[in-house]
C-alpha positions as CSV (number, residue, x, y, z in Angstrom):
1,M,62.8,79.9,75.8
2,D,63.3,83.7,75.3
3,L,62.9,85.6,78.5
4,R,63.1,88.9,76.7
5,K,59.5,88.8,75.7
6,Y,58.5,89.0,79.4
7,V,57.7,92.4,80.9
8,F,59.3,91.5,84.2
9,F,62.7,90.7,82.5
10,K,62.5,93.8,80.4
11,V,61.9,96.0,83.5
12,T,64.8,94.3,85.2
13,Y,67.0,94.9,82.3
14,W,66.3,98.6,82.3
15,V,66.5,98.8,86.1
16,A,69.9,97.2,86.0
17,R,71.1,99.3,83.1
18,I,70.1,102.6,84.5
19,G,70.9,101.8,88.0
20,L,74.4,100.7,87.3
21,G,74.9,103.6,84.8
22,L,73.9,106.2,87.5
23,T,75.8,104.4,90.3
24,F,78.9,104.4,88.4
25,I,78.5,108.0,87.3
26,I,77.8,109.3,90.8
27,S,80.6,107.1,92.4
28,G,83.0,108.1,89.8
29,I,82.5,111.9,90.2
30,R,83.1,111.4,93.9
31,K,86.7,110.4,93.0
32,F,87.4,113.4,91.0
33,P,90.3,115.8,92.2
34,G,89.3,117.9,95.3
35,T,86.4,115.7,96.1
36,S,86.3,113.4,99.3
37,F,84.9,110.0,98.9
38,T,84.1,109.4,102.5
39,Q,84.2,111.4,105.8
40,L,85.1,108.4,107.9
41,P,88.2,108.8,110.2
42,V,91.4,107.0,109.3
43,D,91.3,104.9,112.4
44,D,88.3,103.1,110.9
45,P,89.5,100.4,108.5
46,V,87.0,101.5,105.8
47,G,88.2,105.1,106.3
48,A,91.8,104.1,106.2
49,Y,91.2,102.2,103.0
50,F,89.7,105.0,101.1
51,N,92.1,107.6,102.5
52,L,94.9,105.4,101.3
53,M,93.3,105.2,97.7
54,H,92.6,108.9,97.7
55,E,96.4,109.5,98.6
56,L,97.4,107.5,95.5
57,G,96.1,110.5,93.4
58,F,96.4,109.5,89.8
59,Y,95.2,106.1,90.3
60,W,92.3,107.2,92.3
61,Y,91.3,109.6,89.7
62,F,91.8,107.1,86.9
63,I,89.2,104.8,88.7
64,G,86.8,107.7,88.9
65,Y,87.1,108.7,85.2
66,F,86.8,105.1,84.2
67,Q,83.6,104.7,86.3
68,V,82.1,107.8,84.7
69,L,82.9,106.6,81.3
70,A,81.5,103.1,81.9
71,G,78.4,104.7,83.5
72,I,77.9,107.1,80.5
73,L,78.3,104.1,78.0
74,A,75.5,102.2,79.8
75,F,73.0,104.7,78.5
76,F,73.6,104.2,74.7
77,N,72.4,101.2,72.9
78,R,75.5,101.1,70.8
79,T,77.9,100.9,73.8
80,V,75.9,99.2,76.5
81,V,77.6,95.8,75.7
82,V,81.1,97.4,76.2
83,S,79.9,99.1,79.3
84,S,78.8,95.9,80.9
85,L,82.2,94.4,80.1
86,L,84.0,97.4,81.6
87,M,81.8,97.4,84.7
88,M,82.3,93.6,85.5
89,P,85.9,93.8,87.0
90,V,84.9,97.0,88.8
91,T,81.7,95.5,90.4
92,V,83.6,92.3,91.4
93,N,86.3,94.5,93.0
94,I,83.8,96.7,94.8
95,F,81.9,93.6,96.2
96,M,85.2,91.9,97.3
97,I,86.3,95.1,99.1
98,S,83.0,95.3,101.0
99,L,83.5,91.8,102.0
100,A,87.2,92.2,103.0
101,L,86.5,95.4,105.1
102,H,83.4,93.9,106.8
103,M,81.3,96.9,105.7
104,R,77.9,96.7,107.3
105,G,75.1,96.2,104.8
106,T,77.3,97.2,101.8
107,P,78.0,93.7,100.8
108,I,74.3,93.2,100.1
109,I,74.2,96.4,97.9
110,T,77.4,95.5,96.1
111,F,76.1,91.9,95.5
112,A,72.9,93.4,94.0
113,M,75.3,95.5,91.6
114,L,77.2,92.4,90.6
115,L,74.0,90.5,89.9
116,G,72.7,93.4,87.9
117,N,76.0,93.4,85.9
118,I,75.7,89.6,85.4
119,F,72.2,90.0,84.2
120,L,73.2,92.7,81.6
121,M,76.0,90.4,80.4
122,L,73.5,87.4,80.0
123,W,71.0,89.7,78.4
124,H,73.7,90.4,75.7
125,Y,75.2,87.0,75.6
126,E,74.9,86.7,71.7
127,N,77.4,89.7,71.6
128,Y,79.9,87.7,73.7
129,S,79.4,84.3,72.4
130,G,81.9,84.6,69.5
131,I,84.7,85.1,72.3
132,I,83.4,82.1,74.4
133,K,82.9,79.6,71.6
134,K,85.5,77.3,70.3
135,P,87.5,78.9,67.5
136,I,87.2,77.4,63.9
137,A,90.4,75.5,63.0
138,R,91.9,77.1,59.8
């Protein structure tokens, strides 16, 4: 049964695609040099974590630029498959961090992001099937 012909799934696809793209772009921009990601004090575990990440400098900026790139790629039909692949480890990491730091409410949001990314990957399954299928013996 092809779920792509149902309006509900088409709308869900576009909401996930645009939502993740915008989320990644906005979150990535907040990691650019000179921009503070959070105003939480360092005595708060969440504030301490993000302060430490910010103090890493280059790595923090790399994550930001990577997120912006992945977010932009989500808006183009030619690159949405690559975008969902790039976003997957990031969304898993964000979800795990929100659980580990016991962020109130955030695990629900980050789990929704993870589900949206899984939905995008399932929507484009035929693009990945060559990687997953058993290779042909030669």
